N, C-alpha and C positions, 0 to 999 in steps of 0.2 A: 831687844829681848830681855823681857823684863820678870817678875814673879807679879804674878794674879793673886787675886786674894779669893777670899767664900766658897774655894777647891776645895773634893775630893779632894787630894794630898794634902798634908803639912806645905808641900812647899811642890811646886807648878806656873813651869814656865809659860805666856802666851804661846802657842799658835794656832793657826787655820781651820778651821774648822774642818777642813780633807785630809789634814796631816793625820788630826783627834780621828779622828775614824777611818785613816789607814791603819794607826795604832791598835787602834782596838782591835784594827781584822790581825796583823799581826799577834795576838797576842792570842791567836785561837790557836793560830800554827802548828807545829811543831817543832820540838827544840834548836834545830835545823837550822829550820824553814828563819826560824824567831832569828836568828846569828846570824843569815844570809843577807837577812833583812837589813840587821842595825849594823850592820861591816858594809852595805853599801852605801846609808844617810849618811854614818862616818866618815866613808870614801866623800862624799857625794856636799859634804859639810866642813868637809877640809879644803883651804884653801889653799896652801900650799899642795895639797897635792898633785902626779905628775899628773892622775887620770882623773881625768874633765868628762862625765856623759856630757854629747853635742844634743838635741831636744828630737834629730831623727834614734836618737840608740837608745837617753830616753819613753818613747815611747815604744820599739820594740821590748824595750824590757816590760811594760805595761802590757801589750801585745803577750806576751811565752806563758806571764803568768797569769796572763789573763784562763789563756787555753790550760796550762800546767794545771792552774781550778780544776775548771769545768773535767779534766782527768785526758787530756789531746794530746798522747805521745806518740813517735814513731817510731813505728815496728820497726821490728830487727833487718828485715829486709828497707827500707828504705837509712838507718841508721850504716846497713852493710857498703851500701853503694853510694855514703858522701865517705863516711874511711877511703872509699876505691879511691874516689873523687881525689883522696889528698896524698895517696898514694901511701895510709896503712889495711 
């Protein structure tokens, strides 16, 4: 990764258009969601991290975030059933 010239900011790293689009979308989120996205990106970039998401897990995250953005959340009844299933 190198520095890009002619960008809006004084220092900008080269990144894919998809990553740029994702960063712009995250900027519009509330601070707590921005922090969550930041933690996820940092953990993905940390090659020494014991936590590495599989492609399937990444797809699950994408689907879950999409559902959350559309306001699709579990009902209280669904949550209670899940907690009961795990003995909680």
